[in-house]
N, C-alpha and C positions, 0 to 999 in steps of 0.2 A: 117727592116722587118715590114710589115704592122700590126698595132694593131688589136687584135681580130682574129688572124689567127694562126692555128696550123701547125707546120712544120712536114712534113712526112719524116721519116728517110728512104727514098727510092729514089735511083737515077733514073733519067728518062731513060726508056728503050723503046723507040719508042712510038707508039700511040696504045697500046693495049686497048682492050675494058675497062679493069679495070681502066686505067689511062686517057682514053680519056675525054677531057673537064676539066681536073684538071689544076690549075695554077702552074707555075714553077717559083721559085725564081732565084736570080742572080747566085747562085752556082749550079743550075741545079737540085735542090731537088723539089719534088712535094710538094704542100701545099694545104690544104683545109680550107675553111672558117668555122668559128664556126657556129654550127647549130642554127637556129632561136629559138629553144626551150631553148638552153643554154643561149642565149642572153636574152630571156625573164626572165629566172630565176635570172640572174645577175641584171637586172633592178629592178626586184621585191625586191631583197634583199636590194638594195640601197634605194628604196622607203620606205621599212619597217624601215631601220636604220634612215632615215631622219624624218619619222613620230614619231619614238620613241624619238629622240632627241628633236623634237618640243614639244611633249607631256610633256617631262621632264621640258623643259624651261617654258612652260605654267603653269605646276603644281607649280614650284618654284615661278613664278610670282604671281600666285593666292594666294599662301601661304603668301608671303610678302605683297601683296595687302590687304589680310584679316587682317594681323597684324596691318598694318598702318591704315586701315579703322576703327579698333576697338578703336583707340585713339580719334575718332570723336564722340564717344558715349557721349551724353549730352552736346556736344559743342554748343556754342552760334551762332545763325544764323545772317544773314544780313538783315537789313531793307532797302528795295529799295527806300523808301522815303527820306533816308539820315539821319534819326534820329531827335530827338528834338534839337532845337537850344540851345546852351550853350554859356553863355557869363560871363565875370567877370568885369562889369562896375564899381563896387564899392565893397569894402570888408566888409562893415558894414551894407549893406541894407538887413539884414537877414529876414525882414518881408515879402519879396517876396517869395511866396511858390507856386511851380508848381507841380502838381501830377506826381509822377514818379513810374513806375512799379518796382516790386522787381527784375525782370530779364530783363534788357533792351537789345534789339537787337543792333547789331553794325550797325551804320548808313553807308549806302553804299556811297563810295567815288570813284571818277575816279582817275586812276593812274596819278600822277604828271609827271612821266617820265617812259616810258616803259622799259628802260634799268636799272632802279633802283627798286629792290624788297625790300620792307620793311615789317617787322612783329615785334611783341612785345613779349618779353620773360617776363613772370610774375611768381614771386615766392611768395607763400602764407605762412602765419604763420602756417597754418595747411594744410592737404592734399586736401581740397576742398573749393571752393568759395561759396558753397551752404549754409554754416553754418554762414555766416555773418562775415568772418574774413577779416582783412585788407591785402592789397597787400604790402608785405614787399619789393619786388623787381619789378621795372618797367624798363625794358631795351629795347630800340628800337634797333633792329638788322637790318642793311641795307647792301645789296650786290649790287654793281655796276658792271653789266656785261661787260661794256666797259673798265673800268679801273681795274677790278679785285680787287676792294677795299671793305673791310668789315669795316663798321662803327658801333661802339657800343656807344649808348647814354643812360646814366642813367638818369631817371627822378626822382629827389629827392622827397621823400614822404611827406616832410613837406611843400610843396608849398601850399599856401592858395588859394583855388579856389571856385567859385560859383557852387554848386551842385543842380540841379533842384529838387525842392521839399524838400530840406533839408538845405536851407540856405547856409552858407559858411563853409568850413571845409578843413582839409588837403586832399591832392590829394589821399593819400593811403586809405582814408575812403570810396571812391566812390564804391569800391567792396562790402562794407557792405550794401549800399543802392540800388545798381543796378547791382551788379556782374561785370563780365569781360566787358560786353557791355558798361556799363556806364563809366567805367575807360577808355576804348579806345576812346569813343566819346568825353570825356573831353580833352584827349590829342590831338586828331585830331583837334578839333575845337578851342582850345586855342593856338595851335602851327602850324596850317595850314598843317597838315599831312594827309596821305592817308592810314593809317593802316586799314587793313581788316582782317588780320590773326594774330593768337596768338598761343603761346605754354605756357601752365600753368603747373607748377610742384611744389610739396610741397618741402620745404627746406630739411626735413628729408629724403625724397626719393632721392634727388639729390646726396647725398653722395654715394648711392649704385652704381650709374653710374661711379663715380670716382674710386671706388674700383674695378669695372670690368675692368677699363682701366689700373689698376696697379698703381694708384696714379698719382699725377701731381707734377712737379718740379717748385718751386717758390723761389724767393729771399725774405727773411724776415729780419726784424729788430729784435733786441733783445727784444724789447717791444712786438712785434707781437708774437714772440716765447713764451714769458712769458704768454701772453693771451691764446694762444692755449693750453699750458700745464696746465693752470688753469681750463679750461672748457672741454677739450677732455679727460674725465675720463677713457674711455675704450681703449685709445691708449697709446702706449709707449711714454714716455716723449722725447721731442726733446732736443738736446744738446743746452744749453744756448748760446746766442750770435747772432750777425749778420751772415748771410750766406745763402747758397743755400740748400734747404731742399726738400725731397720728402714727400708730405703729402698724407695721406689716406683720405677716404671720410669724416670721422668724423672731422678730423683736418681741412680739407678744408671748411667744413660747418661752423665751429666756426670762422674760418678766415673771411668768408663772412659776418658773423653776427657782427663782431667787429666794434663798433663805439666808443669805449673808447680810442683807440690809434689814435692820429692824430686829424684831424679837423672833428669830429663828422660824420655826414652822408656823407659828401663829401669824406672822407677817406674810409668809409665803402663801398660806391658804387664803388670807384676806385678798392678796393680789389675784389669786385664781378666781375668787368670787367677783371681783371687780371686772375682770376680763369677760367672764360669762355674762354679766349684766350688760356690758358694752356690746357683746355679740347679739344679745337679745334686742337691744335698742336698734342695732343695724338691721336685723331681720325684719322688724316692723316696717321699715322704710323701703323694702325691696318689692319689685314687681313680680308678676307671675313667672316670667321667663327666668329670672334670677333664682327664684325659689325652686323651680324645676331643676335648674342646673345644680343647685346645692343638694337636692334630693338625690340626683344621680351620683354626685360626688360622695354623699354619705353612704351609699350602698357599698362602696369599696373600702371604707375606712371605719365604719361604725358597726358594732355587733349589738343587737338588742333582742330581747324576748317579747317586746311589745308587738301586738298584732297591728297590721296596717290600719284597721278600723280605729283602734285606740290612738295610734299616732295622728291620724287625720283629725279625729274628734278633739283630742287634746290641743293640737296645733290651731285648729279653728277657734276653739274657745279662748285660748290664751291670746292669739294675735288679734281677735276682734273684741276682746274685753275692754270695757271703758274704765278709765280712772284706775288702771292697774298700779299696784304698789309692789316694790321689791324690798324685802328686808333680808339681812344676812347676819350670821353669827358662826362661831366655831365651838366645837365640843372637844375637850371639856371646857365648861364655862369657868369664868374667874371664881376663885375660892373653892373649887371642887376637885383640885388635883394637887399633887406634890411631885417634885422632881425626885428621881431615884436612880440608882445604878444597879443594873441586873446583868450578871455575867459580863461585866465590863462595858455594858452599853447604857447610855443615858436614855431613860424612859420616863413616861408619865404614869403615876399611880393614881387611879381615878375613883371618885365616889360615883358609881354608876346610878345609884338610886336618885341622888340629887340631880344628876344630869338628865335622867329620864323625866323627872318632874318638870324641869326647865324646858325640855323639848316639847312635851305635851302642852304646856302652857302656850308656847309659841305657835304650835300647829293646830291645836284643836279647841282652844278657848277663844271664843269670839261672840 
């Protein structure tokens, strides 16, 4: 039977005036086509439904866009000139002083490889870089779109670097003198990187994200368990001993801060990378409602200069990628640094060229 046609329950009886010109089906019943007015009403209802659906999608998109865009409030901009030159020719020539502004822009860099997206995750001692606090966590996060590999690279805070206008100091003090921009410029120019985007979060706020995820599962040693139980005063004590534990936000935060167990900052940054990996694993298992809740939470605790479009694009690519792998390391790499004492402080004197080669091999050779 032809679509859009009404069957008339009347057998054909000759060619009376009433039936003349009407179409007959295979069984001999008269049929008549749907009226033009009824067709127009049907099309109008379909158009209204499509417009309503499109409006809803746009409204949701605008809501999410607004949330993501709010994280850009106060974000550090890009300097098209590439930023001031930074070098570390010698560790003791502190008499060289170059004027440096309080809030340095991020020097514009060309992408080294269009298939590799790099940004830096920064964790502060307090909830803002504006009050001159040190950067407690500096982690380069890289996603290779061709190989579906995520690379986490911790930059150790005790690396001794030349800071324009402020002599030489530990890397994590750069945020005190020039904010996020100066920190990123130092890393880019000392390690040959192309970082343009960042995400900044306060340590205390990061724990609330983990709580919203329902906690994270980690393998802990008995000494790590003891450390967490000592400092996580608001949480239930973990059972003593080695094992697999589900940590809440407070416990995970203290685990990330632990530099007493193991090899000082090398072990601490390794724990931070393990926590970030566990958070990523949890994110992949969440439904849309939870992801939306986390986005709303992130708007109040995360600062970033990434555009909403870039955030959504990267998020979709990473969360839907198949056979994704995560690798991690810390810089300086083994055999490329020496312990030293500068102005009474224990620091790391680094071979920057060797570390640049190691980083590029990990990120761009595939």
